[in-house]
C-alpha positions in Angstrom: 143.6 15.8 213.8 144.6 12.6 215.5 142.1 9.7 215.1 140.5 8.7 218.4 142.1 5.3 218.0 145.5 6.7 219.2 146.8 4.6 222.1 143.6 2.5 222.4 145.4 -0.7 221.5 147.8 -0.6 224.4 150.2 -3.5 223.9 151.6 -5.1 227.0 153.9 -8.0 226.3 153.4 -10.8 228.8 154.9 -14.3 229.6 153.5 -17.2 231.5 154.6 -17.9 235.1 155.9 -21.3 234.1 158.2 -20.0 231.4 161.0 -18.9 233.8 163.1 -21.1 236.0 164.1 -20.1 239.4 167.5 -19.0 238.1 165.7 -16.6 235.6 165.7 -12.8 235.9 164.1 -11.1 238.8 162.8 -8.2 236.7 160.5 -5.3 237.1 159.6 -2.4 234.7 162.4 0.2 234.5 160.1 3.0 235.7 156.4 3.4 236.8 155.4 4.7 233.4 156.5 1.6 231.5 154.6 -1.7 231.5 156.6 -4.8 232.4 158.0 -6.6 229.3 159.5 -9.6 231.0 163.1 -8.5 230.1 163.6 -5.1 231.8 166.2 -4.8 234.5 165.0 -4.2 238.0 166.4 -1.2 239.8 166.3 -2.9 243.2 170.0 -2.4 244.2 170.6 1.0 242.8 169.1 4.4 243.3 165.6 5.4 242.2 165.3 6.1 238.5 165.4 9.7 237.3 161.9 11.2 237.3 160.2 11.5 234.0 160.1 14.9 232.4 156.9 16.6 233.6 154.5 16.9 230.6 152.3 18.9 232.9 154.4 21.9 232.0 152.8 21.9 228.6 149.4 23.0 230.1 148.6 26.4 228.7 151.3 26.2 226.0 149.7 23.7 223.6 146.3 22.1 223.1 146.8 18.6 224.7 146.0 15.6 222.5 145.3 12.1 223.8 149.0 11.0 223.7 150.1 13.9 225.9 147.3 13.4 228.3 148.3 9.8 228.8 151.9 10.8 229.4 150.8 13.3 232.0 148.6 10.7 233.8 151.4 8.2 233.8 153.8 10.8 235.3 151.4 11.9 238.0 149.4 8.9 239.1 150.4 7.6 242.7 148.7 4.2 242.4 150.8 3.2 239.4 153.9 4.3 241.3 152.8 2.4 244.4 152.4 -0.8 242.4 155.7 -0.4 240.7 157.5 -0.1 244.0 155.6 -3.1 245.2 157.0 -5.0 242.2 160.5 -3.9 243.1 160.0 -5.1 246.7 158.8 -8.5 245.3 161.9 -8.7 243.2 164.1 -8.1 246.3 162.1 -10.8 248.2 162.6 -13.2 245.3 166.4 -12.7 245.4 166.3 -13.3 249.2 164.4 -16.5 248.6 167.4 -18.0 246.8 169.7 -17.5 249.8 168.9 -20.8 251.5 170.2 -22.7 248.5 173.6 -21.0 248.6 176.5 -21.6 251.0 176.6 -19.4 254.2 179.9 -18.3 255.6 180.5 -17.0 259.1 183.7 -15.4 260.2 184.4 -14.7 263.9 187.3 -13.8 266.1 187.6 -13.9 269.9 190.4 -12.5 272.0 191.0 -13.1 275.7 193.6 -12.3 278.4 194.0 -14.4 281.5 195.7 -13.4 284.8 197.1 -15.8 287.3 198.5 -14.9 290.8 199.4 -17.7 293.3 200.7 -17.7 296.9 204.5 -17.3 297.0 204.6 -17.0 293.2 204.9 -14.0 290.9 201.6 -13.2 288.9 201.6 -13.5 285.1 199.1 -12.9 282.3 198.4 -15.0 279.1 196.8 -13.5 276.0 195.1 -15.6 273.3 193.4 -14.9 269.9 191.1 -17.3 268.1 189.8 -16.5 264.5 187.2 -18.9 263.2 185.6 -19.5 259.7 182.6 -21.7 259.3 180.9 -22.6 256.0 177.5 -24.2 256.0 175.7 -25.5 252.9 172.3 -27.2 252.8 172.9 -29.7 250.0 169.4 -31.3 249.7 166.0 -30.4 251.1 163.7 -32.5 249.0 162.8 -29.5 246.8 161.6 -27.3 249.7 164.0 -24.5 249.1 163.5 -24.6 245.3 159.7 -24.5 245.7 160.1 -21.5 248.0 162.2 -19.7 245.4 159.7 -20.5 242.6 156.9 -19.2 244.8 158.7 -15.9 245.2 159.2 -15.7 241.5 155.5 -16.2 240.8 154.7 -13.5 243.3 157.0 -11.2 241.5 155.3 -11.9 238.2 151.9 -11.3 239.8 153.1 -7.9 241.1 154.5 -7.0 237.6 151.2 -8.0 235.9 149.3 -5.9 238.5 151.4 -2.9 237.7 150.8 -3.4 233.9 147.0 -3.7 234.5 147.1 -0.5 236.5 148.6 1.3 233.5 145.8 -0.1 231.3 143.2 1.0 233.8 144.7 4.5 233.9 144.8 4.6 230.1 141.2 3.6 230.0 140.2 6.3 232.5 142.1 9.0 230.5 140.4 7.8 227.3 137.0 7.9 228.8 137.4 11.4 230.3 139.0 12.7 227.1 136.2 11.3 224.8 133.5 12.6 227.1 135.1 16.1 227.1 135.5 15.8 223.3 131.8 15.0 222.9 130.8 17.8 225.3 132.7 20.4 223.2 131.2 19.0 220.0 127.8 19.3 221.6 128.5 22.9 222.3 129.3 23.5 218.6 126.1 21.6 217.5 123.9 23.5 219.9 125.5 26.8 218.8 124.7 25.9 215.2 121.1 25.3 216.3 121.0 28.6 218.1 122.2 30.4 215.0 119.5 28.8 212.9 116.9 29.6 215.5 118.0 33.3 215.5 117.8 33.3 211.7 114.3 31.9 211.7 113.2 34.4 214.3 114.6 37.3 212.2 112.9 35.8 209.1 109.6 35.5 210.9 109.7 39.0 212.3 110.6 40.5 208.9 107.7 38.7 207.3 105.4 39.8 210.2 106.4 43.4 209.5 105.6 42.9 205.9 102.2 41.5 206.8 103.1 38.0 205.6 103.2 36.3 209.0 101.1 36.3 212.1 102.2 37.2 215.7 101.8 33.7 217.0 104.5 32.3 214.7 106.9 35.1 215.7 106.3 34.2 219.4 107.0 30.5 218.6 110.2 31.4 216.8 111.3 33.5 219.8 110.5 30.6 222.2 112.5 28.2 220.0 115.4 30.6 220.0 115.4 31.0 223.8 115.2 27.3 224.3 118.2 26.8 221.9 120.1 29.4 223.9 119.3 27.6 227.2 120.5 24.3 225.7 123.7 25.9 224.5 124.5 27.4 228.0 123.8 24.0 229.5 126.2 22.3 227.1 128.9 24.9 228.0 128.6 24.1 231.7 129.0 20.4 230.9 132.2 21.2 229.1 133.7 22.7 232.2 132.6 19.7 234.2 134.3 17.4 231.8 137.4 19.6 231.9 137.6 19.2 235.6 137.1 15.4 235.5 139.9 15.0 232.8 142.3 17.3 234.8 141.7 15.2 237.9 142.4 12.0 236.0 145.7 13.2 234.5 146.7 14.7 237.9 146.9 18.4 237.2 145.0 21.4 238.5 142.1 22.4 236.4 142.1 25.9 234.8 141.0 27.7 231.7 144.4 27.0 230.2 143.8 23.3 230.3 142.6 22.7 226.7 142.5 19.6 224.6 143.0 19.1 220.9 139.8 17.8 219.4 139.9 14.4 217.6 137.9 13.1 214.8 136.7 9.6 213.9 138.5 7.8 211.0 136.5 7.6 207.8 136.3 3.8 208.0 135.5 2.3 211.4 136.9 -1.1 210.4 135.5 -4.6 210.5 134.8 -6.5 213.7 136.8 -9.5 214.6 135.1 -12.7 215.7 134.0 -12.5 219.3 135.3 -16.0 220.1 138.8 -15.1 219.0 138.6 -12.0 221.2 137.5 -14.0 224.2 140.3 -16.5 223.7 142.9 -13.8 223.4 141.6 -11.9 226.4 141.7 -14.9 228.6 145.3 -15.6 227.6 146.6 -12.0 227.6 144.9 -9.9 230.2 147.4 -8.9 232.9 145.0 -9.2 235.7 144.2 -12.8 234.8 147.9 -13.5 234.3 148.5 -12.1 237.8 146.0 -14.5 239.2 147.5 -17.4 237.4 150.9 -16.4 238.8 149.3 -16.3 242.2 147.9 -19.7 241.7 151.3 -21.0 240.6 152.9 -19.4 243.7 150.3 -21.0 245.9 151.1 -24.4 244.4 154.8 -23.9 245.0 154.0 -22.8 248.5 152.1 -26.0 249.2 154.9 -28.0 247.8 157.5 -26.1 250.0 155.3 -26.7 253.1 155.0 -30.4 252.3 158.7 -30.9 251.7 159.6 -29.0 254.9 158.4 -32.1 256.8 161.3 -34.1 255.3 165.0 -34.1 256.6 167.7 -31.9 255.2 171.2 -32.9 254.1 173.7 -30.3 255.5 177.5 -30.1 255.2 179.7 -27.9 257.4 183.3 -26.9 257.0 185.1 -25.0 259.8 188.6 -23.9 260.5 190.0 -22.4 263.8 193.3 -20.9 264.7 194.2 -20.4 268.3 197.3 -18.3 269.2 198.3 -18.2 272.8 201.1 -15.9 273.9 204.1 -17.7 275.2 202.6 -21.1 274.3 202.2 -21.3 270.6 199.6 -21.6 267.8 197.1 -24.5 267.4 195.1 -25.0 264.1 191.9 -27.0 263.8 189.9 -27.9 260.7 186.6 -29.9 260.7 184.5 -31.2 257.8 181.1 -32.8 258.5 178.0 -33.9 256.6 174.8 -35.0 258.2 171.0 -34.9 258.3 168.9 -32.4 260.1 165.3 -33.4 260.8 162.8 -31.6 263.0 160.8 -34.6 264.1 158.2 -32.7 266.1 157.3 -29.0 266.3 153.9 -29.0 268.0 152.1 -29.8 264.6 153.1 -26.3 263.4 154.5 -27.5 260.0 151.5 -29.8 259.4 149.1 -27.0 260.0 151.1 -24.7 257.6 150.9 -27.4 255.0 147.1 -27.6 255.4 146.9 -23.9 255.2 148.9 -23.8 251.9 146.6 -26.4 250.5 143.6 -24.2 251.2 145.5 -21.2 249.7 145.7 -23.2 246.4 141.9 -23.8 246.4 141.3 -20.1 247.1 143.6 -19.0 244.3 142.0 -21.4 241.9 138.5 -20.1 242.8 139.7 -16.5 242.4 141.0 -17.3 238.9 137.9 -19.0 237.8 135.7 -16.1 239.0 138.0 -13.6 237.3 137.9 -15.5 234.0 134.1 -15.7 234.0 133.9 -11.9 234.8 136.5 -11.1 232.0 134.6 -13.2 229.5 131.4 -11.3 230.4 133.2 -8.0 230.1 134.6 -8.8 226.6 131.2 -10.1 225.4 129.4 -7.0 226.7 132.0 -4.7 225.2 131.9 -6.5 221.9 128.1 -6.2 221.6 128.1 -2.6 222.8 130.8 -1.7 220.2 128.8 -3.5 217.4 125.7 -1.5 218.4 127.8 1.7 218.5 129.0 1.1 215.0 125.5 0.6 213.7 124.2 3.6 215.6 127.0 5.8 214.2 126.1 4.8 210.6 122.4 5.5 211.4 123.3 8.9 212.9 125.2 9.9 209.7 122.2 9.1 207.6 119.9 10.9 210.0 122.0 14.1 209.9 122.0 14.1 206.1 118.3 13.5 205.9 117.4 16.2 208.5 119.7 18.7 206.8 118.1 18.1 203.4 114.6 18.3 205.0 115.3 21.6 206.8 116.7 23.4 203.8 113.9 22.1 201.6 111.3 23.5 204.1 113.2 26.8 204.3 113.1 27.2 200.6 109.4 26.2 200.5 108.6 28.6 203.4 110.2 31.6 201.6 108.1 30.7 198.6 104.9 30.5 200.7 104.5 26.8 200.2 105.3 25.6 203.7 103.7 26.7 207.1 106.0 28.1 209.7 105.4 25.4 212.3 106.7 22.8 209.8 109.9 24.8 209.3 110.4 25.1 213.1 109.9 21.3 213.4 112.4 20.6 210.6 115.0 22.9 212.2 114.4 21.2 215.6 114.8 17.7 214.0 118.0 18.9 212.3 119.5 20.2 215.6 118.5 17.0 217.3 120.1 14.9 214.6 123.4 16.8 215.0 123.4 16.1 218.7 122.6 12.4 218.1 125.6 12.2 215.8 127.8 13.7 218.5 126.5 11.2 221.0 127.0 8.3 218.5 130.6 9.4 218.0 131.2 9.5 221.7 129.6 6.1 222.3 131.7 4.6 219.4 134.9 6.0 220.9 134.1 4.9 224.4 133.0 1.4 223.2 136.3 1.0 221.4 138.2 2.0 224.5 136.1 -0.4 226.6 136.7 -3.2 224.1 140.5 -2.7 224.3 140.4 -2.5 228.1 138.4 -5.7 228.4 141.3 -7.4 226.7 140.1 -8.2 223.3 142.8 -6.1 221.5 145.8 -6.6 223.7 149.0 -7.9 222.0 150.2 -11.2 223.4 153.8 -12.2 223.0 155.1 -15.8 223.7 151.7 -17.4 224.0 
């Protein structure tokens, strides 16, 4: 059996927004199923990547473990695909943002034909052709164009981080649904064991009643306990089917009786807890959603700078060459080189208003980041404390099962020897069944708390920080 910790520690390499210059790579993840690593090649100019091999075809052929379920969800989730295409679009916009800093060349050609017809003279026609080439290059703009390109790059990184966080969210949803279904199936097994024990006690009570060693009231109590155990077992089976439907919906396939999972078991040692302050620090540095907000803040600052520098003049150089060919006259060539300043002195206060708007955008982005950091810290703290409680609860549940098992079998032996009343035996069996269910619940809570702790960001791998 696979341990439940498979794929919980989902590593997403990240890099800060300021670590890449405007001439750096305009990258996205190679496909929707892969998190952005900061070094993948964007498929903006080419065709769409080949679709991933559908793991949904394995439904009904094998029992699905957590790794296969995650693959299925990554293949089928439309939100992840949408965010990936959004990142590719941001990469294309980033490349377009560099265009103002590069030379622009325009080629044109005009042809004409002129007819002249005077009194007493023969009419004649003159044809001419004029190809023209003009190269314009904005040499200096006080950093406005550079800030615009850097703003586009930060927006691209924010889109890549959003895509990576979407993959983490989907992974957490699959884990939660898988562990819940895993616990529901384990509950069915626990209640089936309780039903078997209740049936054995009923058979024992009836045999002793027929032998004159037991009263009718105890037999009725044993039958009621057996029927109650059967009712609980049927209820647990219904919850299994509910959990199966939820998990199938999360991974994006149609639910059916063929949709079966491979049960997982907890590892023997649950491991030591890391210091919560270290987890908080790493989460604030490495969570993709926080990095996306930092990239948005960086983009807002570059946008403010671009809007401010747009108020300054621009240094522009122009090179042009013309060639005029006139039939019957000859050819004339013209070349011009010019350099000058371009300055929009007044545009109805539009640029000033845009600069003020960009300044407020920076304040909004800063507030959004602060809010998200406080929320993330609370999520990590809550997940850490919940996981610690789940670890302690799991240890208590193990001891509870052992004690209840020993108590039940001791009461059974004593009852067969006539040293224990029947109601005490029924109580011991009920406590044993309840202890088994408590252990299943503790296992489920431990698994979910571990997944929540990873999703909150405490166990994400951070590269380059």
